[in-house]
Residue, then its C-alpha position, 0 to 999 in steps of 0.5 A: x526133891x524133883x529133878x530140875x527142869x531143863x531151860x528152853x533154848x532161844x530157838x526152842x522158845x521161838x518154835x513153841x507156843x511161848x512168845x519170843x524173848x524181848x530185847x533190851x529197851x533202848x536207852x532213854x534220852x536225858x529229858x525222858x530220864x528227868x521226866x521218869x525220875x521226877x517226883x509225882x504231882x502232889x494230890x490236891x484236896x478236893x473236898x472243903x471243910x464246909x460247903x461254900x454257900x451264901x450266908x445272910x446276916x441280920x440287918x445292922x443295928x443303927x444303935x451301934x454307932x459311937x456315942x460321945x461320952x457325957x460328963x456326969x457330976x460325981x454325985x450322979x454316978x450310979x451305985x453299980x458303976x461306983x462299986x465297979x471302980x472300987x472293985x479289985x482289978x481282975x487278973x488280966x491273964x485269967x480274963x484273956x483266957x476267958x476271952x480266948x475260950x469265948x472266941x473259940x466257942x464263937x468259931x465252933x458255934x458258927x462252924x466257920x473259919x471266918x467271922x466279922x468282928x460284929x458276928x464275933x462280938x455278938x457271939x461272945x456276948x456282953x461279958x467283954x467290953x468293946x475295948x477289951x474285945x478289941x485288945x484281946x483280938x489284937x493279942x490273939x492276932x499277935x500270938x497267931x491264933x487268929x488273923x485280923x484284916x479289916x472287919x474280918x477275923x480268921x481262925x488259924 
């Protein structure tokens, strides 16, 4: 190989075009050491999942008010209701799975992480009664799939 190059001496380096050698840095204060060794700040997420914009909702339907049940004599019950009472009970686990899918589709369709109970009921449709929907949402809340607070339903 090529012969080793001689290393310049400090006085030779001062005379040449090279800058003089640097001296060792002064020791850091304890506060500077803590600051220098601290973990860097966590970056903050700047973009949001969806742009925040005011959303208009439809006027509330006054027909959604609670109606008191009326006593109907046994001979006056419609044949459909009579058949429903005699029908075999629906598998509760399968029904809850259907409700869970319907709620997931409602959030996906709205492209939102929060819906009102009315928006959710409208999106789910009439395939679930008011009480069944309420109980299903409570069960999803207990399972920490959604968060219920007042009239709002948040997807977790």
